[in-house]
N, C-alpha and C positions, 0 to 999 in steps of 0.2 A: 461801337465804331461803325461808321458808314462811309464808304468811298463813293464818290459821284463822278461820272464821266459824261460830258455832254458831246453831242454830235449833231450834224445836220445844218450847220451854218454855211454861209456862202455869199456870193455876190449875185444879186438879182436886180431887176428893174422895178421901178415903182408900179404897183398894181399886181405884182407877182405874189406867189405864195411860197412859204417854206415851212417845213415841219422839223422842229427841234426835238431831240430825244435825250433823255438823261437816264443812264443805266446805273443802278445802285448795287453795291456789293453788300453782303451780310444778310442774315435771316430776319432782321427786325424792321425791314422796310415798311411794312404795313402799320407799324406803331408811330410813324412820323407823318406829320403833315408835310407837304412839299410845296415849294415856291419857286417861281422864276423871277429873277431880277436882271436888270441890265445896267450897263455903265457905258456912257458915251465919252469920247475924249474930252477932258477938261470939266466933266460933270460928276456929280455925286451918283453913287449907285442908287437906283430907284426900283421900287416894286413894280412888277408887271402882272403877275397872277399867282394864285395859290389854290391848293386843293386839300380837302380834309383827308384824314387817314383812310377812310372808307371810300372816298371819291364822290360823296354825295354833295358836299358843300364846296362851292367855288367862289372866288373873289377876283375881280379884275380892276386894274387901274383904269380910270375913266377914258383915257385916250385910246385904249385897245379894246374896250367893250364893243362887241359886235363884230370884231375883226379877228381876235385871238380866242382860241379855245384850249384850255388845259385839261388833260385827262391822265389817268394813271392805270396801270395794270399790276396789281399786287402779286399776281402769280408769276409775272415776268420781272418784277422789280424795276419797272420803268415808269417814267412820267414824261409826257409829251407836251409840246406847245405847238399847236397848229396856228400858223400866222398867215392870214389872208389880207389882200388889199394893202400890201406893205407900202409904207411911205418913207421918204428920205429920213424923216426924223426918228424912224425905228432903228436906224443904224446904231449899233452898239455891240459890246461884248455881252452875251447872255449867259447867266450863271443859274444853275439849279441849286437848290438848297433844301436841307432836311431839318425839321425841328417842330416847333409849335405853330399852329395856324395863326397867321397874322400878316400885317403889311410891313412890320419893322424888320430890318435885317437882323437885329439883335434877338429876334424870336428863333432864329435858325442856328443850329450848332455845327452843321456840316455843309461844306460848299464844294462845288466843282470848280475846275480851272477856267471854264468858260468856252464859248464858241462864238466866233465873230460873225455877225450879220451885217452886211453892207448893202444898202438899197440906193441905187443910182436913180436920179430924177430925170 
């Protein structure tokens, strides 16, 4: 069992940066790939980024490549999402998830409650 708690969301202007963090409970954190997903009002939940168990492999949705960076610290049981050059279309609730590496939400078994990111244009 893994419990995930996100933090770091907020209201920013277009072009600003935010760093989201996800803290995981449990001693098995390093056995899970981690992902970030987001859901905007009226839209489906979509993949943002993922990182392998050891942190070597990463994957990004095309619209965030070059702007977002996912990282993890297995000693601290955390996974972060550094978001730069934010755009209005990045506005969403961001969720972290633990499971098998991939872009499908069904790959992930555990989910956090989410943190709101609002980007004003």
